[in-house]
OpenMM code with the backbone's topology and positions (N, CA, C; nanometers):
from openmm import Vec3, app, unit

residues = "UNK UNK UNK UNK UNK UNK UNK UNK UNK UNK UNK UNK UNK UNK UNK UNK UNK UNK UNK UNK UNK UNK UNK UNK UNK UNK UNK UNK UNK UNK UNK UNK UNK UNK UNK UNK UNK UNK UNK UNK UNK UNK UNK UNK UNK UNK UNK UNK UNK UNK UNK UNK UNK UNK UNK UNK UNK UNK UNK UNK UNK UNK UNK UNK UNK UNK UNK UNK UNK UNK UNK UNK UNK UNK UNK UNK UNK UNK UNK UNK UNK UNK UNK UNK UNK UNK UNK UNK UNK UNK UNK UNK UNK UNK UNK UNK UNK UNK UNK UNK UNK UNK UNK UNK UNK UNK UNK UNK UNK UNK UNK UNK UNK UNK UNK UNK UNK UNK UNK UNK UNK UNK UNK UNK UNK UNK UNK UNK UNK UNK UNK UNK UNK UNK UNK UNK UNK UNK UNK UNK UNK UNK UNK UNK UNK UNK UNK UNK UNK UNK UNK UNK UNK UNK UNK UNK UNK UNK UNK UNK UNK UNK UNK UNK UNK UNK UNK UNK UNK UNK UNK UNK UNK UNK".split()
positions = [
    Vec3(4.2582, 1.8786, 2.3257),
    Vec3(4.1975, 1.9060, 2.1984),
    Vec3(4.1620, 2.0535, 2.1919),
    Vec3(4.1839, 2.1055, 2.0803),
    Vec3(4.1498, 2.2468, 2.0613),
    Vec3(4.0043, 2.2563, 2.0176),
    Vec3(3.9424, 2.3679, 2.0412),
    Vec3(3.8031, 2.3832, 1.9999),
    Vec3(3.7854, 2.3644, 1.8495),
    Vec3(3.8866, 2.4012, 1.7723),
    Vec3(3.8775, 2.3878, 1.6275),
    Vec3(3.8747, 2.2410, 1.5871),
    Vec3(3.9573, 2.1586, 1.6517),
    Vec3(3.9632, 2.0164, 1.6207),
    Vec3(3.8350, 1.9460, 1.6651),
    Vec3(3.7830, 1.9841, 1.7811),
    Vec3(3.6613, 1.9241, 1.8322),
    Vec3(3.5439, 1.9518, 1.7381),
    Vec3(3.5339, 2.0718, 1.6940),
    Vec3(3.4250, 2.1071, 1.6034),
    Vec3(3.4393, 2.0310, 1.4718),
    Vec3(3.5620, 2.0119, 1.4246),
    Vec3(3.5845, 1.9391, 1.3007),
    Vec3(3.5466, 1.7930, 1.3130),
    Vec3(3.5786, 1.7293, 1.4267),
    Vec3(3.5449, 1.5883, 1.4439),
    Vec3(3.3941, 1.5698, 1.4615),
    Vec3(3.3286, 1.6624, 1.5296),
    Vec3(3.1840, 1.6550, 1.5442),
    Vec3(3.1145, 1.6750, 1.4098),
    Vec3(3.1704, 1.7616, 1.3299),
    Vec3(3.1116, 1.7879, 1.1994),
    Vec3(3.1192, 1.6631, 1.1112),
    Vec3(3.2308, 1.5886, 1.1176),
    Vec3(3.2427, 1.4692, 1.0351),
    Vec3(3.1477, 1.3594, 1.0828),
    Vec3(3.1246, 1.3499, 1.2145),
    Vec3(3.0309, 1.2520, 1.2672),
    Vec3(2.8886, 1.2891, 1.2275),
    Vec3(2.8543, 1.4157, 1.2342),
    Vec3(2.7199, 1.4608, 1.2003),
    Vec3(2.6899, 1.4359, 1.0528),
    Vec3(2.7875, 1.4464, 0.9660),
    Vec3(2.7655, 1.4241, 0.8236),
    Vec3(2.7457, 1.2755, 0.7933),
    Vec3(2.8026, 1.1882, 0.8766),
    Vec3(2.7923, 1.0449, 0.8517),
    Vec3(2.6557, 0.9889, 0.8916),
    Vec3(2.5823, 1.0561, 0.9812),
    Vec3(2.4525, 1.0070, 1.0268),
    Vec3(2.3431, 1.0449, 0.9274),
    Vec3(2.2474, 0.9567, 0.9038),
    Vec3(2.1379, 0.9910, 0.8126),
    Vec3(2.0479, 1.0975, 0.8747),
    Vec3(1.9962, 1.1818, 0.7925),
    Vec3(1.9078, 1.2875, 0.8380),
    Vec3(1.7641, 1.2395, 0.8213),
    Vec3(1.6898, 1.2383, 0.9307),
    Vec3(1.5498, 1.1975, 0.9279),
    Vec3(1.4657, 1.3228, 0.9445),
    Vec3(1.3799, 1.3466, 0.8489),
    Vec3(1.2951, 1.4653, 0.8559),
    Vec3(1.1510, 1.4240, 0.8801),
    Vec3(1.0694, 1.5204, 0.9082),
    Vec3(0.9283, 1.4942, 0.9336),
    Vec3(0.8534, 1.4567, 0.8056),
    Vec3(0.9138, 1.4784, 0.6912),
    Vec3(0.8472, 1.4510, 0.5643),
    Vec3(0.8574, 1.3045, 0.5216),
    Vec3(0.9289, 1.2210, 0.5968),
    Vec3(0.9409, 1.0791, 0.5622),
    Vec3(0.8054, 1.0126, 0.5815),
    Vec3(0.7659, 0.9314, 0.4843),
    Vec3(0.6367, 0.8648, 0.4908),
    Vec3(0.6556, 0.7137, 0.4852),
    Vec3(0.5633, 0.6445, 0.5498),
    Vec3(0.5629, 0.4997, 0.5473),
    Vec3(0.4698, 0.4565, 0.4353),
    Vec3(0.5198, 0.3780, 0.3412),
    Vec3(0.4385, 0.3362, 0.2270),
    Vec3(0.3453, 0.2238, 0.2683),
    Vec3(0.2175, 0.2454, 0.2384),
    Vec3(0.1146, 0.1495, 0.2754),
    Vec3(0.0257, 0.1217, 0.1564),
    Vec3(-0.0482, 0.0147, 0.1658),
    Vec3(-0.1500, -0.0183, 0.0668),
    Vec3(-0.2815, -0.0391, 0.1411),
    Vec3(-0.3890, 0.0040, 0.0774),
    Vec3(-0.5219, -0.0117, 0.1331),
    Vec3(-0.6008, -0.1035, 0.0402),
    Vec3(-0.6543, -0.2110, 0.0950),
    Vec3(-0.7306, -0.3090, 0.0186),
    Vec3(-0.8787, -0.2880, 0.0491),
    Vec3(-0.9571, -0.2601, -0.0545),
    Vec3(-1.1018, -0.2541, -0.0383),
    Vec3(-1.1538, -0.3930, -0.0732),
    Vec3(-1.2184, -0.4566, 0.0236),
    Vec3(-1.2623, -0.5950, 0.0067),
    Vec3(-1.4097, -0.6075, 0.0411),
    Vec3(-1.4677, -0.7175, -0.0028),
    Vec3(-1.6062, -0.7474, 0.0302),
    Vec3(-1.6140, -0.8866, 0.0904),
    Vec3(-1.6948, -0.8979, 0.1926),
    Vec3(-1.7158, -1.0236, 0.2639),
    Vec3(-1.8343, -1.0955, 0.2012),
    Vec3(-1.8119, -1.2162, 0.1505),
    Vec3(-1.9182, -1.2970, 0.0911),
    Vec3(-1.9370, -1.4222, 0.1749),
    Vec3(-2.0606, -1.4478, 0.2124),
    Vec3(-2.0922, -1.5684, 0.2891),
    Vec3(-2.1223, -1.6827, 0.1940),
    Vec3(-2.1199, -1.8042, 0.2458),
    Vec3(-2.1453, -1.9233, 0.1648),
    Vec3(-2.2870, -1.9201, 0.1090),
    Vec3(-2.3060, -1.9893, -0.0010),
    Vec3(-2.4375, -1.9967, -0.0635),
    Vec3(-2.5348, -2.0609, 0.0347),
    Vec3(-2.6497, -2.0021, 0.0476),
    Vec3(-2.7492, -2.0543, 0.1396),
    Vec3(-2.7462, -1.9876, 0.2757),
    Vec3(-2.6395, -1.9173, 0.3069),
    Vec3(-2.6308, -1.8457, 0.4341),
    Vec3(-2.7065, -1.7138, 0.4215),
    Vec3(-2.7684, -1.6701, 0.5285),
    Vec3(-2.8409, -1.5439, 0.5292),
    Vec3(-2.7417, -1.4314, 0.5604),
    Vec3(-2.6980, -1.3619, 0.4559),
    Vec3(-2.5961, -1.2577, 0.4716),
    Vec3(-2.6465, -1.1428, 0.5569),
    Vec3(-2.7735, -1.1072, 0.5452),
    Vec3(-2.8267, -0.9954, 0.6229),
    Vec3(-2.8298, -1.0276, 0.7720),
    Vec3(-2.8433, -1.1547, 0.8066),
    Vec3(-2.8446, -1.1938, 0.9477),
    Vec3(-2.7032, -1.2117, 1.0027),
    Vec3(-2.6105, -1.2623, 0.9199),
    Vec3(-2.4753, -1.2915, 0.9678),
    Vec3(-2.3813, -1.1708, 0.9649),
    Vec3(-2.3989, -1.0796, 0.8699),
    Vec3(-2.3058, -0.9674, 0.8525),
    Vec3(-2.2930, -0.8789, 0.9767),
    Vec3(-2.4025, -0.8462, 1.0477),
    Vec3(-2.3850, -0.7621, 1.1667),
    Vec3(-2.3077, -0.8290, 1.2795),
    Vec3(-2.3005, -0.9602, 1.2807),
    Vec3(-2.2294, -1.0287, 1.3891),
    Vec3(-2.0780, -1.0275, 1.3696),
    Vec3(-2.0308, -0.9926, 1.2503),
    Vec3(-1.8875, -0.9892, 1.2218),
    Vec3(-1.8334, -0.8510, 1.2582),
    Vec3(-1.7135, -0.8480, 1.3186),
    Vec3(-1.6509, -0.7212, 1.3556),
    Vec3(-1.5154, -0.7082, 1.2862),
    Vec3(-1.4543, -0.5924, 1.3001),
    Vec3(-1.3217, -0.5713, 1.2407),
    Vec3(-1.2186, -0.6644, 1.3052),
    Vec3(-1.2352, -0.6935, 1.4333),
    Vec3(-1.1446, -0.7863, 1.5011),
    Vec3(-1.1541, -0.9275, 1.4448),
    Vec3(-1.2748, -0.9698, 1.4103),
    Vec3(-1.2932, -1.1021, 1.3506),
    Vec3(-1.2262, -1.1104, 1.2136),
    Vec3(-1.2402, -1.0042, 1.1347),
    Vec3(-1.1771, -1.0005, 1.0022),
    Vec3(-1.0251, -1.0009, 1.0165),
    Vec3(-0.9724, -0.9229, 1.1122),
    Vec3(-0.8286, -0.9188, 1.1375),
    Vec3(-0.7764, -1.0572, 1.1749),
    Vec3(-0.8451, -1.1258, 1.2642),
    Vec3(-0.8015, -1.2599, 1.3068),
    Vec3(-0.8050, -1.3592, 1.1913),
    Vec3(-0.9060, -1.3495, 1.1063),
    Vec3(-0.9149, -1.4408, 0.9915),
    Vec3(-0.7975, -1.4181, 0.8957),
    Vec3(-0.7617, -1.2925, 0.8712),
    Vec3(-0.6481, -1.2620, 0.7829),
    Vec3(-0.5175, -1.3055, 0.8476),
    Vec3(-0.5048, -1.2843, 0.9781),
    Vec3(-0.3826, -1.3245, 1.0503),
    Vec3(-0.3639, -1.4757, 1.0455),
    Vec3(-0.4706, -1.5511, 1.0652),
    Vec3(-0.4622, -1.6974, 1.0598),
    Vec3(-0.4272, -1.7432, 0.9191),
    Vec3(-0.4884, -1.6824, 0.8180),
    Vec3(-0.4589, -1.7171, 0.6792),
    Vec3(-0.3128, -1.6873, 0.6442),
    Vec3(-0.2620, -1.5754, 0.6946),
    Vec3(-0.1224, -1.5386, 0.6704),
    Vec3(-0.0285, -1.6400, 0.7333),
    Vec3(-0.0570, -1.6805, 0.8563),
    Vec3(0.0279, -1.7782, 0.9252),
    Vec3(0.0262, -1.9123, 0.8528),
    Vec3(-0.0916, -1.9569, 0.8092),
    Vec3(-0.1011, -2.0850, 0.7394),
    Vec3(-0.0312, -2.0812, 0.6037),
    Vec3(-0.0351, -1.9665, 0.5366),
    Vec3(0.0204, -1.9565, 0.4017),
    Vec3(0.1689, -1.9251, 0.3994),
    Vec3(0.2151, -1.8374, 0.4887),
    Vec3(0.3530, -1.7875, 0.4819),
    Vec3(0.4350, -1.8124, 0.6075),
    Vec3(0.3782, -1.8786, 0.7063),
    Vec3(0.4518, -1.9108, 0.8275),
    Vec3(0.4677, -1.7906, 0.9186),
    Vec3(0.5496, -1.8081, 1.0220),
    Vec3(0.5687, -1.7030, 1.1213),
    Vec3(0.6426, -1.5823, 1.0646),
    Vec3(0.7368, -1.6064, 0.9750),
    Vec3(0.8121, -1.4954, 0.9155),
    Vec3(0.7194, -1.4095, 0.8296),
    Vec3(0.6379, -1.4738, 0.7489),
    Vec3(0.5421, -1.4000, 0.6672),
    Vec3(0.4405, -1.3254, 0.7519),
    Vec3(0.3972, -1.3895, 0.8592),
    Vec3(0.3029, -1.3237, 0.9480),
    Vec3(0.3661, -1.1996, 1.0104),
    Vec3(0.4900, -1.2110, 1.0549),
    Vec3(0.5584, -1.0963, 1.1135),
    Vec3(0.5788, -0.9837, 1.0140),
    Vec3(0.6060, -1.0212, 0.8914),
    Vec3(0.6286, -0.9206, 0.7874),
    Vec3(0.4993, -0.8473, 0.7514),
    Vec3(0.3894, -0.9202, 0.7449),
    Vec3(0.2626, -0.8602, 0.7045),
    Vec3(0.1927, -0.7916, 0.8211),
    Vec3(0.1861, -0.8564, 0.9360),
    Vec3(0.1074, -0.8019, 1.0465),
    Vec3(0.1761, -0.6892, 1.1219),
    Vec3(0.2981, -0.6519, 1.0803),
    Vec3(0.3638, -0.5400, 1.1471),
    Vec3(0.2834, -0.4115, 1.1323),
    Vec3(0.2167, -0.3941, 1.0196),
    Vec3(0.1320, -0.2755, 1.0025),
    Vec3(-0.0078, -0.3123, 0.9541),
    Vec3(-0.0472, -0.4375, 0.9738),
    Vec3(-0.1797, -0.4824, 0.9317),
    Vec3(-0.2867, -0.4246, 1.0240),
    Vec3(-0.3927, -0.3731, 0.9638),
    Vec3(-0.5058, -0.3229, 1.0419),
    Vec3(-0.6306, -0.3268, 0.9549),
    Vec3(-0.7412, -0.3625, 1.0159),
    Vec3(-0.8700, -0.3523, 0.9480),
    Vec3(-0.9290, -0.2198, 0.9938),
    Vec3(-0.9360, -0.1246, 0.9013),
    Vec3(-0.9713, 0.0123, 0.9366),
    Vec3(-1.1210, 0.0394, 0.9319),
    Vec3(-1.1966, -0.0402, 0.8594),
    Vec3(-1.3375, -0.0078, 0.8399),
    Vec3(-1.4129, -0.1349, 0.8014),
    Vec3(-1.5371, -0.1475, 0.8498),
    Vec3(-1.6256, -0.2559, 0.8084),
    Vec3(-1.7690, -0.2061, 0.8120),
    Vec3(-1.8426, -0.2295, 0.7043),
    Vec3(-1.9839, -0.1940, 0.6969),
    Vec3(-2.0657, -0.3226, 0.6874),
    Vec3(-2.1477, -0.3532, 0.7882),
    Vec3(-2.2284, -0.4748, 0.7815),
    Vec3(-2.3384, -0.4686, 0.6753),
    Vec3(-2.3769, -0.3485, 0.6341),
    Vec3(-2.4832, -0.3354, 0.5336),
    Vec3(-2.4311, -0.3747, 0.3963),
    Vec3(-2.3194, -0.3143, 0.3551),
    Vec3(-2.2624, -0.3442, 0.2233),
    Vec3(-2.1593, -0.4560, 0.2284),
    Vec3(-2.1174, -0.4951, 0.3485),
    Vec3(-2.0154, -0.5977, 0.3717),
    Vec3(-1.8795, -0.5590, 0.3133),
    Vec3(-1.8553, -0.4290, 0.2982),
    Vec3(-1.7253, -0.3799, 0.2525),
    Vec3(-1.6360, -0.3559, 0.3728),
    Vec3(-1.5063, -0.3829, 0.3560),
    Vec3(-1.4111, -0.3508, 0.4614),
    Vec3(-1.2796, -0.3066, 0.3990),
    Vec3(-1.2012, -0.2326, 0.4778),
    Vec3(-1.0729, -0.1795, 0.4319),
    Vec3(-0.9631, -0.2385, 0.5185),
    Vec3(-0.8617, -0.2937, 0.4526),
    Vec3(-0.7454, -0.3505, 0.5216),
    Vec3(-0.6242, -0.2671, 0.4843),
    Vec3(-0.5486, -0.2222, 0.5861),
    Vec3(-0.4239, -0.1507, 0.5616),
    Vec3(-0.3077, -0.2464, 0.5830),
    Vec3(-0.2122, -0.2440, 0.4895),
    Vec3(-0.0970, -0.3324, 0.5010),
    Vec3(0.0278, -0.2681, 0.4453),
    Vec3(0.1428, -0.3313, 0.4637),
    Vec3(0.2694, -0.2741, 0.4163),
    Vec3(0.2844, -0.2858, 0.2650),
    Vec3(0.3462, -0.1857, 0.2067),
    Vec3(0.3725, -0.1833, 0.0623),
    Vec3(0.4635, -0.2984, 0.0223),
    Vec3(0.5628, -0.3273, 0.1058),
    Vec3(0.6634, -0.4293, 0.0738),
    Vec3(0.6036, -0.5699, 0.0659),
    Vec3(0.4933, -0.5932, 0.1331),
    Vec3(0.4321, -0.7269, 0.1348),
    Vec3(0.2934, -0.7245, 0.0709),
    Vec3(0.2756, -0.6413, -0.0299),
    Vec3(0.1449, -0.6259, -0.0947),
    Vec3(0.0937, -0.7571, -0.1547),
    Vec3(0.1788, -0.8264, -0.2281),
    Vec3(0.1342, -0.9498, -0.2940),
    Vec3(0.1030, -1.0601, -0.1926),
    Vec3(0.1819, -1.0700, -0.0864),
    Vec3(0.1556, -1.1709, 0.0162),
    Vec3(0.0233, -1.1426, 0.0884),
    Vec3(-0.0009, -1.0150, 0.1199),
    Vec3(-0.1251, -0.9790, 0.1874),
    Vec3(-0.2448, -1.0023, 0.0959),
    Vec3(-0.2287, -0.9715, -0.0312),
    Vec3(-0.3363, -0.9953, -0.1282),
    Vec3(-0.3702, -1.1448, -0.1326),
    Vec3(-0.2684, -1.2289, -0.1346),
    Vec3(-0.2898, -1.3739, -0.1346),
    Vec3(-0.3533, -1.4204, -0.0038),
    Vec3(-0.3074, -1.3671, 0.1082),
    Vec3(-0.3621, -1.4073, 0.2383),
    Vec3(-0.5098, -1.3705, 0.2490),
    Vec3(-0.5480, -1.2542, 0.1960),
    Vec3(-0.6886, -1.2134, 0.1977),
    Vec3(-0.7705, -1.3082, 0.1112),
    Vec3(-0.7187, -1.3433, -0.0059),
    Vec3(-0.7919, -1.4315, -0.0974),
    Vec3(-0.8053, -1.5730, -0.0424),
    Vec3(-0.7137, -1.6151, 0.0435),
    Vec3(-0.7145, -1.7522, 0.0953),
    Vec3(-0.7959, -1.7706, 0.2225),
    Vec3(-0.8585, -1.6643, 0.2723),
    Vec3(-0.9427, -1.6768, 0.3918),
    Vec3(-1.0668, -1.7585, 0.3563),
    Vec3(-1.0978, -1.8572, 0.4372),
    Vec3(-1.2142, -1.9426, 0.4128),
    Vec3(-1.3144, -1.9427, 0.5274),
    Vec3(-1.2718, -1.9060, 0.6479),
    Vec3(-1.3650, -1.9019, 0.7603),
    Vec3(-1.3458, -1.7741, 0.8403),
    Vec3(-1.4556, -1.7268, 0.8941),
    Vec3(-1.4546, -1.6107, 0.9834),
    Vec3(-1.5672, -1.6337, 1.0837),
    Vec3(-1.5335, -1.6377, 1.2112),
    Vec3(-1.6303, -1.6680, 1.3175),
    Vec3(-1.7007, -1.8008, 1.2948),
    Vec3(-1.6249, -1.8984, 1.2509),
    Vec3(-1.6743, -2.0343, 1.2261),
    Vec3(-1.7830, -2.0390, 1.1183),
    Vec3(-1.7852, -1.9384, 1.0325),
    Vec3(-1.8765, -1.9349, 0.9180),
    Vec3(-1.7935, -1.9481, 0.7913),
    Vec3(-1.8447, -2.0161, 0.6932),
    Vec3(-1.7761, -2.0299, 0.5657),
    Vec3(-1.7922, -1.8987, 0.4875),
    Vec3(-1.6781, -1.8332, 0.4574),
    Vec3(-1.6803, -1.7029, 0.3904),
    Vec3(-1.5749, -1.6977, 0.2805),
    Vec3(-1.5818, -1.5916, 0.2025),
    Vec3(-1.4784, -1.5598, 0.1046),
    Vec3(-1.4570, -1.4095, 0.1094),
    Vec3(-1.3307, -1.3671, 0.1094),
    Vec3(-1.2971, -1.2255, 0.1047),
    Vec3(-1.2580, -1.1940, -0.0390),
    Vec3(-1.3294, -1.1017, -0.0997),
    Vec3(-1.3034, -1.0647, -0.2379),
    Vec3(-1.2388, -0.9273, -0.2399),
    Vec3(-1.1181, -0.9156, -0.2960),
    Vec3(-1.0515, -0.7860, -0.3075),
    Vec3(-1.1066, -0.7136, -0.4295),
    Vec3(-1.1628, -0.5957, -0.4060),
    Vec3(-1.2216, -0.5171, -0.5135),
    Vec3(-1.1212, -0.4196, -0.5739),
    Vec3(-1.0375, -0.3591, -0.4889),
    Vec3(-0.9418, -0.2601, -0.5369),
    Vec3(-0.8301, -0.2439, -0.4351),
    Vec3(-0.7107, -0.2080, -0.4857),
    Vec3(-0.5962, -0.1788, -0.4006),
    Vec3(-0.5596, -0.0330, -0.4227),
    Vec3(-0.5511, 0.0437, -0.3141),
    Vec3(-0.5232, 0.1874, -0.3224),
    Vec3(-0.3899, 0.2174, -0.2544),
    Vec3(-0.3220, 0.3195, -0.3059),
    Vec3(-0.1925, 0.3568, -0.2512),
    Vec3(-0.1943, 0.4816, -0.1649),
    Vec3(-0.3075, 0.5542, -0.1615),
    Vec3(-0.3154, 0.6752, -0.0800),
    Vec3(-0.4548, 0.6885, -0.0208),
    Vec3(-0.4651, 0.7715, 0.0830),
    Vec3(-0.5943, 0.7922, 0.1466),
    Vec3(-0.6918, 0.8655, 0.0548),
    Vec3(-0.6402, 0.9543, -0.0280),
    Vec3(-0.7250, 1.0292, -0.1206),
    Vec3(-0.7946, 0.9333, -0.2175),
    Vec3(-0.7178, 0.8440, -0.2770),
    Vec3(-0.7739, 0.7457, -0.3697),
    Vec3(-0.8654, 0.6489, -0.2954),
    Vec3(-0.8298, 0.6132, -0.1726),
    Vec3(-0.9134, 0.5240, -0.0922),
    Vec3(-1.0511, 0.5849, -0.0700),
    Vec3(-1.0575, 0.7122, -0.0332),
    Vec3(-1.1866, 0.7774, -0.0103),
    Vec3(-1.2724, 0.7761, -0.1363),
    Vec3(-1.2134, 0.8120, -0.2495),
    Vec3(-1.2874, 0.8149, -0.3755),
    Vec3(-1.3375, 0.6747, -0.4125),
    Vec3(-1.2494, 0.5772, -0.3999),
    Vec3(-1.2846, 0.4399, -0.4373),
    Vec3(-1.3887, 0.3809, -0.3440),
    Vec3(-1.3757, 0.4088, -0.2162),
    Vec3(-1.4718, 0.3561, -0.1193),
    Vec3(-1.6100, 0.4162, -0.1437),
    Vec3(-1.6153, 0.5423, -0.1792),
    Vec3(-1.7423, 0.6057, -0.2140),
    Vec3(-1.8052, 0.5359, -0.3354),
    Vec3(-1.7233, 0.5068, -0.4362),
    Vec3(-1.7722, 0.4384, -0.5562),
    Vec3(-1.8249, 0.2990, -0.5224),
    Vec3(-1.7472, 0.2209, -0.4465),
    Vec3(-1.7883, 0.0842, -0.4151),
    Vec3(-1.9114, 0.0811, -0.3252),
    Vec3(-1.9248, 0.1788, -0.2338),
    Vec3(-2.0457, 0.1865, -0.1515),
    Vec3(-2.1678, 0.2157, -0.2377),
    Vec3(-2.1530, 0.3076, -0.3317),
    Vec3(-2.2637, 0.3395, -0.4220),
    Vec3(-2.3028, 0.2164, -0.5036),
    Vec3(-2.2029, 0.1462, -0.5552),
    Vec3(-2.2288, 0.0261, -0.6339),
    Vec3(-2.2983, -0.0814, -0.5497),
    Vec3(-2.2504, -0.1027, -0.4286),
    Vec3(-2.3075, -0.2067, -0.3423),
    Vec3(-2.4493, -0.1717, -0.2982),
    Vec3(-2.4734, -0.0463, -0.2631),
    Vec3(-2.6085, -0.0088, -0.2206),
    Vec3(-2.7066, -0.0126, -0.3373),
    Vec3(-2.6615, 0.0230, -0.4574),
    Vec3(-2.7475, 0.0132, -0.5759),
    Vec3(-2.7844, -0.1327, -0.6018),
    Vec3(-2.6874, -0.2221, -0.5943),
    Vec3(-2.7138, -0.3655, -0.6140),
    Vec3(-2.8070, -0.4189, -0.5054),
    Vec3(-2.7886, -0.3714, -0.3834),
    Vec3(-2.8748, -0.4149, -0.2729),
    Vec3(-3.0183, -0.3687, -0.2946),
    Vec3(-3.0336, -0.2451, -0.3382),
    Vec3(-3.1693, -0.1945, -0.3661),
    Vec3(-3.2355, -0.2735, -0.4783),
    Vec3(-3.1600, -0.3032, -0.5824),
    Vec3(-3.2156, -0.3809, -0.6934),
    Vec3(-3.2587, -0.5198, -0.6475),
    Vec3(-3.1763, -0.5836, -0.5664),
    Vec3(-3.2113, -0.7184, -0.5202),
    Vec3(-3.3330, -0.7142, -0.4288),
    Vec3(-3.3447, -0.6104, -0.3461),
    Vec3(-3.4625, -0.5991, -0.2602),
    Vec3(-3.5881, -0.5732, -0.3433),
    Vec3(-3.5763, -0.4885, -0.4456),
    Vec3(-3.6908, -0.4635, -0.5337),
    Vec3(-3.7307, -0.5907, -0.6065),
    Vec3(-3.6299, -0.6655, -0.6543),
    Vec3(-3.6564, -0.7904, -0.7252),
    Vec3(-3.7219, -0.8923, -0.6319),
    Vec3(-3.6732, -0.8993, -0.5081),
    Vec3(-3.7323, -0.9912, -0.4105),
    Vec3(-3.8764, -0.9524, -0.3805),
    Vec3(-3.9030, -0.8213, -0.3707),
    Vec3(-4.0398, -0.7767, -0.3457),
    Vec3(-4.1311, -0.8161, -0.4611),
    Vec3(-4.0824, -0.8018, -0.5853),
    Vec3(-4.1621, -0.8386, -0.7020),
    Vec3(-4.1880, -0.9883, -0.7018),
    Vec3(-4.0852, -1.0678, -0.6739),
    Vec3(-4.1034, -1.2128, -0.6692),
    Vec3(-4.1991, -1.2515, -0.5568),
    Vec3(-4.1894, -1.1830, -0.4453),
    Vec3(-4.2779, -1.2110, -0.3336),
    Vec3(-4.4219, -1.1763, -0.3712),
    Vec3(-4.4404, -1.0625, -0.4358),
    Vec3(-4.5759, -1.0228, -0.4764),
    Vec3(-4.6324, -1.1204, -0.5786),
    Vec3(-4.5528, -1.1619, -0.6758),
    Vec3(-4.5991, -1.2581, -0.7751),
    Vec3(-4.6340, -1.3914, -0.7085),
    Vec3(-4.5505, -1.4349, -0.6146),
    Vec3(-4.5784, -1.5598, -0.5433),
    Vec3(-4.7060, -1.5467, -0.4608),
    Vec3(-4.7221, -1.4312, -0.3976),
    Vec3(-4.8415, -1.4086, -0.3163),
    Vec3(-4.9662, -1.4101, -0.4031),
    Vec3(-4.9595, -1.3370, -0.5169),
    Vec3(-5.0760, -1.3330, -0.6054),
    Vec3(-5.1023, -1.4684, -0.6704),
    Vec3(-4.9989, -1.5421, -0.7017),
    Vec3(-5.0158, -1.6764, -0.7566),
    Vec3(-5.0856, -1.7679, -0.6579),
    Vec3(-5.0449, -1.7607, -0.5308),
    Vec3(-5.1083, -1.8432, -0.4269),
    Vec3(-5.2520, -1.7997, -0.4038),
    Vec3(-5.2738, -1.6671, -0.4101),
    Vec3(-5.4086, -1.6148, -0.3897),
    Vec3(-5.5013, -1.6606, -0.5020),
    Vec3(-5.4520, -1.6531, -0.6267),
    Vec3(-5.5330, -1.6983, -0.7401),
    Vec3(-5.5625, -1.8483, -0.7308),
    Vec3(-5.4621, -1.9250, -0.6896),
    Vec3(-5.4818, -2.0689, -0.6765),
    Vec3(-5.5856, -2.0982, -0.5681),
    Vec3(-5.5802, -2.0229, -0.4599),
    Vec3(-5.6746, -2.0417, -0.3504),
    Vec3(-5.8150, -2.0035, -0.3945),
    Vec3(-5.8265, -1.8912, -0.4686),
    Vec3(-5.9581, -1.8468, -0.5163),
    Vec3(-6.0101, -1.9410, -0.6240),
    Vec3(-5.9182, -1.9938, -0.7065),
    Vec3(-5.9602, -2.0883, -0.8111),
    Vec3(-6.0137, -2.2160, -0.7509),
    Vec3(-5.9537, -2.2629, -0.6376),
    Vec3(-6.0033, -2.3829, -0.5728),
    Vec3(-6.1374, -2.3593, -0.5063),
    Vec3(-6.1577, -2.2379, -0.4562),
    Vec3(-6.2806, -2.2072, -0.3843),
    Vec3(-6.3986, -2.1888, -0.4801),
    Vec3(-6.3697, -2.1412, -0.6043),
    Vec3(-6.4780, -2.1081, -0.6972),
    Vec3(-6.5015, -2.2182, -0.7879),
] * unit.nanometer
topology = app.Topology()
chain = topology.addChain("A")
for resn in residues:
    res = topology.addResidue(resn, chain)
    for name in ("N", "CA", "C"):
        topology.addAtom(name, app.Element.getBySymbol(name[0]), res)
């Protein structure tokens, strides 16, 4: 083979191969969700006992039950629970773009986590980290505001109950 022919055959092979650059990105979706415990459960006591691993296992089990092993393989290839706040009970799940609807359904179908009756509520789906940061800031503000209001309301109800009992006690004594 002559050097000219060799270079020509290598050039044709090089053109047939796809070019992979550093700019290729993997499309992902980020789900901002909230963990809700069953009615009557003490959320403030149970929320700190839940971890990101527990949430991941609950979603993985739900995926397997709903979509079988193939669905589980498709979704859990890039599934990760990236964040969990026990105070606001917000968590972030990262999943593949191609299986967005299946993952959304699997999250909604979770019924137990650490043998506790729970519900995972999807608040928002984000397509980039920039939007995720902005949205997570908004949902944290909303959740902490609601938490403060409920604590203030509970304090008022507690004070009214206390004063009602005190008046009843003083009324019986006098």
